[in-house]
C-alpha positions as a Markdown table, in Angstrom:
| # | Residue | x | y | z |
|---|---|---|---|---|
| 1 | Met | 0.4 | 0.2 | 0.0 |
| 2 | Asn | 1.5 | 3.3 | -0.8 |
| 3 | Ser | 2.0 | 5.9 | 2.1 |
| 4 | Pro | -0.3 | 9.0 | 2.3 |
| 5 | Leu | 1.1 | 12.2 | 0.1 |
| 6 | Ser | 1.3 | 15.8 | 1.8 |
| 7 | Tyr | 1.9 | 18.7 | -0.3 |
| 8 | Lys | 5.3 | 18.6 | 1.0 |
| 9 | Asp | 6.0 | 15.5 | -0.6 |
| 10 | Ala | 5.2 | 16.8 | -3.6 |
| 11 | Gly | 7.8 | 20.3 | -3.0 |
| 12 | Val | 5.2 | 22.5 | -1.5 |
| 13 | Asp | 6.2 | 23.6 | 1.9 |
| 14 | Ile | 3.4 | 25.6 | 3.4 |
| 15 | Asp | 4.7 | 26.4 | 6.8 |
| 16 | Ala | 7.8 | 28.0 | 4.9 |
| 17 | Gly | 5.4 | 30.2 | 3.0 |
| 18 | Asp | 4.0 | 31.2 | 6.6 |
| 19 | Ala | 7.2 | 32.1 | 8.0 |
| 20 | Leu | 8.1 | 34.5 | 5.2 |
| 21 | Val | 4.8 | 36.3 | 5.5 |
| 22 | Glu | 6.1 | 36.9 | 9.0 |
| 23 | Arg | 9.3 | 37.8 | 8.3 |
| 24 | Ile | 7.7 | 40.3 | 5.5 |
| 25 | Lys | 5.2 | 42.1 | 7.9 |
| 26 | Pro | 7.7 | 44.2 | 9.5 |
| 27 | Leu | 9.0 | 45.3 | 6.4 |
| 28 | Ala | 5.9 | 46.0 | 4.9 |
| 29 | Arg | 5.2 | 48.2 | 7.8 |
| 30 | Arg | 8.1 | 50.6 | 7.3 |
| 31 | Thr | 6.5 | 51.6 | 4.0 |
| 32 | Leu | 3.3 | 52.5 | 5.1 |
| 33 | Arg | 2.2 | 56.1 | 4.0 |
| 34 | Asp | -1.1 | 57.7 | 4.1 |
| 35 | Gly | -4.0 | 55.9 | 2.2 |
| 36 | Val | -2.7 | 52.2 | 3.2 |
| 37 | Met | -6.2 | 50.6 | 4.7 |
| 38 | Ala | -5.2 | 47.4 | 5.3 |
| 39 | Gly | -1.7 | 45.5 | 5.5 |
| 40 | Ile | -0.1 | 42.1 | 4.3 |
| 41 | Gly | -1.7 | 39.3 | 4.5 |
| 42 | Gly | -5.2 | 39.9 | 3.1 |
| 43 | Phe | -7.0 | 38.6 | -0.1 |
| 44 | Gly | -6.4 | 42.3 | -2.0 |
| 45 | Gly | -4.7 | 45.1 | -0.9 |
| 46 | Leu | -6.8 | 48.6 | -0.1 |
| 47 | Phe | -5.6 | 51.7 | -0.3 |
| 48 | Glu | -7.8 | 55.3 | 0.0 |
| 49 | Leu | -6.8 | 58.0 | -3.0 |
| 50 | Pro | -5.0 | 60.8 | -1.4 |
| 51 | Arg | -7.0 | 63.9 | -0.4 |
| 52 | Gly | -6.3 | 67.3 | -3.0 |
| 53 | Tyr | -6.6 | 65.7 | -6.1 |
| 54 | Arg | -9.3 | 67.7 | -8.6 |
| 55 | Glu | -9.4 | 65.2 | -11.3 |
| 56 | Pro | -7.0 | 62.3 | -10.2 |
| 57 | Val | -5.8 | 59.7 | -13.1 |
| 58 | Leu | -4.3 | 56.8 | -11.9 |
| 59 | Val | -0.9 | 55.6 | -13.7 |
| 60 | Ser | 0.5 | 52.1 | -13.6 |
| 61 | Gly | 3.2 | 50.1 | -14.2 |
| 62 | Thr | 4.7 | 46.7 | -14.3 |
| 63 | Asp | 8.3 | 45.0 | -15.1 |
| 64 | Gly | 10.8 | 42.4 | -14.0 |
| 65 | Val | 14.8 | 42.4 | -13.3 |
| 66 | Gly | 15.2 | 40.5 | -16.1 |
| 67 | Thr | 18.5 | 38.5 | -16.7 |
| 68 | Lys | 20.4 | 40.7 | -13.7 |
| 69 | Leu | 18.6 | 37.7 | -11.7 |
| 70 | Lys | 21.2 | 35.5 | -13.2 |
| 71 | Leu | 24.4 | 37.3 | -11.6 |
| 72 | Ala | 22.5 | 37.3 | -8.3 |
| 73 | Phe | 22.0 | 33.4 | -8.3 |
| 74 | Ala | 25.6 | 32.9 | -9.2 |
| 75 | Leu | 26.9 | 35.3 | -7.0 |
| 76 | Ala | 24.5 | 34.6 | -4.0 |
| 77 | Arg | 23.5 | 38.3 | -3.8 |
| 78 | His | 19.9 | 38.8 | -3.3 |
| 79 | Asp | 19.4 | 42.1 | -1.4 |
| 80 | Thr | 20.0 | 44.2 | -4.5 |
| 81 | Val | 17.9 | 43.1 | -7.1 |
| 82 | Gly | 14.4 | 44.1 | -5.0 |
| 83 | Val | 15.4 | 47.9 | -5.5 |
| 84 | Asp | 15.9 | 47.1 | -9.0 |
| 85 | Leu | 12.5 | 45.3 | -9.0 |
| 86 | Val | 10.2 | 48.8 | -7.6 |
| 87 | Ala | 12.8 | 51.2 | -9.1 |
| 88 | Met | 11.7 | 49.7 | -12.8 |
| 89 | Ser | 8.0 | 50.4 | -12.5 |
| 90 | Val | 8.4 | 53.3 | -10.2 |
| 91 | Asn | 10.5 | 55.3 | -12.1 |
| 92 | Asp | 8.2 | 54.6 | -15.6 |
| 93 | Ile | 5.4 | 55.7 | -14.1 |
| 94 | Leu | 7.2 | 59.1 | -12.4 |
| 95 | Val | 7.6 | 59.9 | -16.2 |
| 96 | Gln | 4.3 | 61.1 | -16.6 |
| 97 | Gly | 4.1 | 63.1 | -13.3 |
| 98 | Ala | 2.7 | 60.2 | -11.3 |
| 99 | Glu | 3.6 | 60.2 | -7.2 |
| 100 | Pro | 3.7 | 56.4 | -6.7 |
| 101 | Leu | 1.2 | 55.1 | -3.9 |
| 102 | Phe | 1.8 | 51.6 | -3.7 |
| 103 | Phe | 3.4 | 48.9 | -4.9 |
| 104 | Leu | 3.2 | 44.6 | -5.3 |
| 105 | Asp | 5.3 | 42.0 | -6.0 |
| 106 | Tyr | 5.1 | 38.0 | -7.8 |
| 107 | Phe | 8.1 | 36.1 | -6.2 |
| 108 | Ala | 7.9 | 32.4 | -8.2 |
| 109 | Cys | 10.4 | 29.8 | -7.7 |
| 110 | Gly | 10.9 | 26.0 | -7.6 |
| 111 | Lys | 11.4 | 25.5 | -3.7 |
| 112 | Leu | 11.2 | 28.5 | -1.4 |
| 113 | Asp | 14.1 | 29.3 | 0.8 |
| 114 | Val | 12.7 | 31.8 | 3.5 |
| 115 | Glu | 16.2 | 33.4 | 3.7 |
| 116 | Thr | 16.7 | 33.9 | 0.0 |
| 117 | Ala | 13.1 | 35.3 | 0.0 |
| 118 | Ala | 13.5 | 37.7 | 2.5 |
| 119 | Ala | 16.6 | 38.9 | 1.2 |
| 120 | Val | 14.6 | 40.2 | -2.1 |
| 121 | Ile | 11.9 | 41.1 | -0.3 |
| 122 | Gly | 13.9 | 43.1 | 1.9 |
| 123 | Gly | 15.3 | 45.0 | -0.9 |
| 124 | Ile | 12.1 | 45.4 | -1.8 |
| 125 | Ala | 10.6 | 47.3 | 1.0 |
| 126 | Leu | 13.8 | 49.4 | 0.8 |
| 127 | Gly | 13.1 | 50.7 | -3.0 |
| 128 | Cys | 9.2 | 51.4 | -1.5 |
| 129 | Glu | 10.5 | 54.0 | 1.2 |
| 130 | Gln | 13.3 | 55.1 | -1.1 |
| 131 | Ala | 10.2 | 55.7 | -3.7 |
| 132 | Gly | 7.5 | 57.2 | -0.8 |
| 133 | Cys | 5.4 | 54.2 | -1.9 |
| 134 | Ala | 3.4 | 51.6 | 0.4 |
| 135 | Leu | 4.2 | 47.3 | 0.0 |
| 136 | Leu | 0.5 | 47.1 | -0.1 |
| 137 | Gly | 1.1 | 43.2 | -1.0 |
| 138 | Gly | 2.2 | 40.5 | -3.3 |
| 139 | Glu | 2.2 | 36.8 | -4.4 |
| 140 | Thr | 4.6 | 33.9 | -3.3 |
| 141 | Ala | 4.2 | 30.9 | -5.4 |
| 142 | Glu | 6.2 | 27.8 | -4.7 |
| 143 | Met | 6.1 | 25.6 | -8.1 |
| 144 | Pro | 8.2 | 22.6 | -7.8 |
| 145 | Gly | 9.7 | 21.6 | -11.2 |
| 146 | Met | 8.8 | 25.2 | -12.9 |
| 147 | Tyr | 12.4 | 26.4 | -11.6 |
| 148 | Pro | 15.5 | 25.4 | -11.2 |
| 149 | Asp | 17.1 | 24.8 | -7.1 |
| 150 | Gly | 18.3 | 27.9 | -6.3 |
| 151 | Glu | 16.6 | 30.4 | -8.7 |
| 152 | Tyr | 13.5 | 32.3 | -8.7 |
| 153 | Asp | 11.6 | 35.0 | -10.4 |
| 154 | Leu | 10.0 | 38.3 | -9.9 |
| 155 | Ala | 7.5 | 40.6 | -11.0 |
| 156 | Gly | 6.7 | 43.9 | -10.0 |
| 157 | Phe | 3.3 | 46.4 | -10.3 |
| 158 | Ala | 3.3 | 50.1 | -9.4 |
| 159 | Val | 0.3 | 52.4 | -9.1 |
| 160 | Gly | 0.4 | 55.7 | -8.5 |
| 161 | Val | -1.6 | 59.1 | -9.4 |
| 162 | Val | -1.4 | 62.6 | -11.0 |
| 163 | Glu | -3.4 | 65.2 | -11.2 |
| 164 | Lys | -5.4 | 65.0 | -15.2 |
| 165 | Ser | -4.2 | 69.0 | -15.9 |
| 166 | Arg | -0.3 | 67.9 | -14.9 |
| 167 | Ile | -0.1 | 64.7 | -16.7 |
| 168 | Ile | 3.4 | 64.8 | -18.7 |
| 169 | Asp | 3.4 | 64.1 | -22.0 |
| 170 | Gly | 5.8 | 65.7 | -23.9 |
| 171 | Arg | 3.6 | 67.7 | -26.4 |
| 172 | Thr | 4.7 | 71.0 | -25.6 |
| 173 | Ile | 8.5 | 70.4 | -26.2 |
| 174 | Ala | 9.8 | 72.4 | -28.7 |
| 175 | His | 12.4 | 73.5 | -30.7 |
| 176 | Gly | 15.2 | 75.0 | -28.3 |
| 177 | Asp | 14.3 | 73.7 | -25.2 |
| 178 | Val | 17.1 | 71.9 | -23.1 |
| 179 | Val | 17.8 | 68.3 | -22.5 |
| 180 | Leu | 19.1 | 67.4 | -19.0 |
| 181 | Gly | 20.2 | 64.2 | -17.7 |
| 182 | Leu | 20.4 | 62.5 | -14.1 |
| 183 | Ala | 23.4 | 60.3 | -13.9 |
| 184 | Ser | 22.7 | 56.4 | -13.4 |
| 185 | Ser | 24.2 | 54.0 | -10.4 |
| 186 | Gly | 25.1 | 51.6 | -12.8 |
| 187 | Ala | 23.7 | 49.4 | -15.7 |
| 188 | His | 20.3 | 49.5 | -13.7 |
| 189 | Ser | 18.3 | 46.5 | -15.0 |
| 190 | Asn | 18.9 | 46.6 | -18.5 |
| 191 | Gly | 21.4 | 44.9 | -21.1 |
| 192 | Tyr | 22.3 | 42.2 | -18.3 |
| 193 | Ser | 22.4 | 39.5 | -21.3 |
| 194 | Leu | 25.3 | 41.0 | -22.9 |
| 195 | Val | 27.1 | 42.2 | -19.4 |
| 196 | Arg | 26.8 | 38.9 | -19.0 |
| 197 | Arg | 28.6 | 37.8 | -22.0 |
| 198 | Val | 31.1 | 40.1 | -21.6 |
| 199 | Ile | 32.1 | 39.2 | -17.8 |
| 200 | Glu | 32.5 | 35.1 | -19.4 |
| 201 | Arg | 34.5 | 36.4 | -21.9 |
| 202 | Ala | 36.7 | 38.5 | -19.7 |
| 203 | Tyr | 36.5 | 36.2 | -16.5 |
| 204 | Gly | 35.5 | 32.7 | -17.7 |
| 205 | Arg | 32.1 | 32.7 | -15.4 |
| 206 | Leu | 30.1 | 34.4 | -13.4 |
| 207 | Asp | 31.5 | 33.6 | -10.2 |
| 208 | Ala | 35.1 | 34.3 | -10.9 |
| 209 | Pro | 37.2 | 35.7 | -7.9 |
| 210 | His | 37.8 | 38.7 | -10.6 |
| 211 | Met | 34.4 | 39.4 | -9.2 |
| 212 | His | 35.5 | 40.3 | -5.6 |
| 213 | Glu | 38.4 | 42.4 | -6.5 |
| 214 | Asp | 38.7 | 46.1 | -6.4 |
| 215 | Phe | 37.1 | 48.2 | -9.5 |
| 216 | His | 38.0 | 52.2 | -9.2 |
| 217 | Gly | 37.0 | 52.2 | -5.2 |
| 218 | Lys | 34.5 | 48.9 | -4.8 |
| 219 | Ser | 34.5 | 45.6 | -5.9 |
| 220 | Phe | 33.3 | 44.5 | -9.2 |
| 221 | Leu | 30.7 | 42.5 | -7.5 |
| 222 | Asp | 29.3 | 45.6 | -6.0 |
| 223 | Thr | 29.4 | 47.7 | -9.2 |
| 224 | Val | 27.6 | 45.5 | -11.6 |
| 225 | Leu | 25.2 | 44.4 | -9.1 |
| 226 | Ala | 24.5 | 48.0 | -8.1 |
| 227 | Pro | 20.7 | 48.5 | -7.6 |
| 228 | Thr | 18.7 | 50.8 | -9.9 |
| 229 | Arg | 18.6 | 54.7 | -9.2 |
| 230 | Ile | 15.0 | 55.6 | -7.7 |
| 231 | Tyr | 14.6 | 59.0 | -8.7 |
| 232 | Val | 11.0 | 59.6 | -7.6 |
| 233 | Lys | 11.7 | 62.2 | -4.3 |
| 234 | Pro | 14.0 | 64.8 | -6.6 |
| 235 | Val | 12.2 | 65.0 | -9.5 |
| 236 | Arg | 8.6 | 64.9 | -7.6 |
| 237 | Ser | 10.0 | 67.9 | -5.8 |
| 238 | Leu | 11.4 | 69.8 | -8.7 |
| 239 | Leu | 8.0 | 69.3 | -10.6 |
| 240 | Gln | 6.2 | 71.4 | -7.8 |
| 241 | Asp | 8.3 | 74.7 | -9.3 |
| 242 | Val | 9.1 | 74.1 | -12.8 |
| 243 | Ala | 7.4 | 72.8 | -15.4 |
| 244 | Val | 9.0 | 69.8 | -17.0 |
| 245 | Lys | 8.1 | 69.3 | -20.6 |
| 246 | Gly | 9.0 | 65.7 | -20.6 |
| 247 | Leu | 10.8 | 63.1 | -18.8 |
| 248 | Ala | 12.3 | 59.9 | -20.1 |
| 249 | His | 13.4 | 56.7 | -17.9 |
| 250 | Ile | 16.3 | 55.3 | -19.8 |
| 251 | Thr | 16.0 | 51.1 | -19.6 |
| 252 | Gly | 15.7 | 48.9 | -22.3 |
| 253 | Gly | 16.8 | 50.3 | -25.3 |
| 254 | Gly | 19.2 | 53.0 | -24.0 |
| 255 | Leu | 19.1 | 56.6 | -25.0 |
| 256 | Val | 18.3 | 56.3 | -28.5 |
| 257 | Glu | 15.0 | 54.3 | -28.1 |
| 258 | Asn | 13.7 | 55.8 | -24.9 |
| 259 | Val | 14.2 | 59.9 | -25.7 |
| 260 | Pro | 12.2 | 59.4 | -28.3 |
| 261 | Arg | 9.2 | 58.0 | -26.7 |
| 262 | Val | 8.1 | 61.5 | -25.2 |
| 263 | Leu | 9.1 | 63.5 | -28.1 |
| 264 | Pro | 6.9 | 65.1 | -30.6 |
| 265 | Ala | 7.2 | 63.7 | -34.2 |
| 266 | Glu | 8.5 | 67.4 | -35.6 |
| 267 | Val | 11.4 | 67.6 | -33.0 |
| 268 | Gln | 14.8 | 66.1 | -32.3 |
| 269 | Ala | 17.1 | 65.5 | -29.5 |
| 270 | Val | 20.6 | 65.8 | -29.5 |
| 271 | Leu | 22.9 | 64.3 | -27.3 |
| 272 | His | 26.3 | 65.4 | -26.7 |
| 273 | Arg | 28.7 | 62.4 | -25.7 |
| 274 | Asp | 31.0 | 64.1 | -23.7 |
| 275 | Ala | 28.4 | 66.4 | -21.9 |
| 276 | Trp | 28.7 | 63.8 | -19.1 |
| 277 | Gln | 31.0 | 61.2 | -17.8 |
| 278 | Met | 30.2 | 57.4 | -18.5 |
| 279 | Pro | 31.0 | 55.3 | -15.6 |
| 280 | Pro | 34.0 | 53.0 | -15.4 |
| 281 | Leu | 31.6 | 50.1 | -15.7 |
| 282 | Phe | 30.3 | 51.1 | -19.2 |
| 283 | Ser | 33.9 | 51.8 | -20.2 |
| 284 | Trp | 35.4 | 48.4 | -18.9 |
| 285 | Leu | 31.8 | 46.5 | -21.1 |
| 286 | Gln | 32.7 | 48.6 | -23.8 |
| 287 | Arg | 36.5 | 47.7 | -24.0 |
| 288 | Glu | 36.2 | 44.0 | -23.2 |
| 289 | Gly | 33.2 | 43.1 | -25.2 |
| 290 | Glu | 34.5 | 45.1 | -27.9 |
| 291 | Val | 31.1 | 46.8 | -28.2 |
| 292 | Ala | 30.6 | 49.5 | -30.9 |
| 293 | Asp | 29.6 | 52.9 | -30.0 |
| 294 | Ala | 25.8 | 53.2 | -31.6 |
| 295 | Glu | 25.4 | 49.3 | -30.0 |
| 296 | Met | 26.5 | 50.8 | -26.3 |
| 297 | His | 23.7 | 53.9 | -26.9 |
| 298 | Arg | 20.8 | 51.4 | -27.5 |
| 299 | Val | 21.5 | 48.8 | -25.2 |
| 300 | Phe | 22.8 | 50.4 | -21.8 |
| 301 | Asn | 22.0 | 53.9 | -20.5 |
| 302 | Cys | 25.5 | 54.7 | -20.4 |
| 303 | Gly | 25.4 | 56.8 | -17.4 |
| 304 | Ile | 22.0 | 58.6 | -17.9 |
| 305 | Gly | 19.5 | 56.8 | -15.9 |
| 306 | Met | 16.8 | 59.7 | -16.5 |
| 307 | Val | 16.4 | 62.1 | -18.8 |
| 308 | Leu | 14.3 | 65.9 | -18.5 |
| 309 | Val | 13.3 | 68.4 | -21.1 |
| 310 | Val | 13.0 | 71.8 | -20.0 |
| 311 | Ala | 13.0 | 75.2 | -21.3 |
| 312 | Glu | 16.3 | 77.2 | -21.7 |
| 313 | Arg | 15.1 | 79.5 | -18.9 |
| 314 | Asp | 14.7 | 76.7 | -16.4 |
| 315 | Ala | 17.7 | 74.7 | -17.4 |
| 316 | Glu | 20.0 | 75.8 | -14.4 |
| 317 | Thr | 18.0 | 76.4 | -12.3 |
| 318 | Ser | 16.2 | 72.8 | -12.2 |
| 319 | Ile | 20.1 | 71.8 | -12.7 |
| 320 | Arg | 20.7 | 73.5 | -9.1 |
| 321 | Arg | 17.8 | 72.0 | -7.6 |
| 322 | Leu | 18.4 | 67.9 | -8.4 |
| 323 | Glu | 22.2 | 68.5 | -7.6 |
| 324 | Ala | 20.9 | 70.0 | -4.2 |
| 325 | Ala | 18.2 | 66.9 | -3.6 |
| 326 | Gly | 21.4 | 64.7 | -4.1 |
| 327 | Glu | 21.6 | 64.3 | -7.7 |
| 328 | Arg | 24.4 | 64.4 | -10.2 |
| 329 | Ala | 22.8 | 66.4 | -12.9 |
| 330 | Trp | 24.2 | 67.6 | -16.8 |
| 331 | Arg | 23.0 | 69.9 | -20.0 |
| 332 | Ile | 23.4 | 66.8 | -22.2 |
| 333 | Gly | 21.7 | 68.0 | -25.3 |
| 334 | Glu | 19.3 | 70.3 | -26.9 |
| 335 | Ile | 16.3 | 69.5 | -29.1 |
| 336 | Leu | 16.5 | 70.7 | -32.5 |
| 337 | Glu | 13.3 | 70.7 | -35.9 |
| 338 | Arg | 13.5 | 67.2 | -36.9 |
| 339 | Ala | 14.5 | 67.1 | -40.6 |
| 340 | His | 12.2 | 64.8 | -42.8 |
| 341 | Gly | 13.4 | 60.9 | -42.4 |
| 342 | Ala | 15.9 | 62.4 | -39.4 |
| 343 | Pro | 16.1 | 60.0 | -36.7 |
| 344 | Gln | 14.5 | 60.9 | -33.0 |
| 345 | Thr | 17.3 | 61.1 | -31.2 |
| 346 | Val | 21.2 | 61.1 | -32.4 |
| 347 | Val | 24.2 | 61.0 | -30.2 |
| 348 | Leu | 27.0 | 63.0 | -31.6 |
């Protein structure tokens, strides 16, 4: 006679899931803000729209971390990818002027390791704190046979709000406007399929001893896994006083494919490569991978994580305000009339 089977025999540990929920609760409490009506553990998260909006418009975004997770697995470093997860969504909804309100995560694995999951979700909570939004809920899915041992996948979902009359859509961008760039913290969460290939070419494997060596003041490991910078608070502060005409989050597609997403068809953004300092990581990737300039500009942020378009009269004020808020900001280009058939963004 066969012995009775349990869910744990099938590979799902309910007790581990319960233990993780208890670990998550204090992390979520750190992110509480006005509007939260129910905490972690319910079937759905409740959130009340903030007062003060006359015509509130909800803005939503979702994203993952991509193959940067492969590096986290190889290097057993799980405390930063949660920040990446939040950043990719909240920076996306920020470009339309939205205030992020709350965030939900989805963590899926083959076998739940409570310590690993807690490290990941600790990073998610930290990212929510940096963005000023609540970690309202999420889902942890243990699915035996779906993922290799030690691996997991992440997805995130952010919801924000913006006054209808203050939505930023780029429609007023015109010839003579100025393009500003905010420094990235590294490769953020894009281009990591190429990053991994370059590391494997240079070092032989992803977990090579070279990953722990000094690289311009910190380990290469810390450099390549540096979490995505969250721009919400300094940019939201600037929006209170400056009429920012356009914002672009520099993600997959790099500078040349993200900036056009906010430009009217009749204009072109001309960016000057010597206007900002490309961080050493990108110089190393380009050299070791023999990557062409054009490929660098369409794969990586190359040191610019967020682009702003403002009127000439607001350029210097904006730079001063952003730098006072802790950002590194540069005037990186200008808006010109676009010739017929010309690309909408060029890097010279």
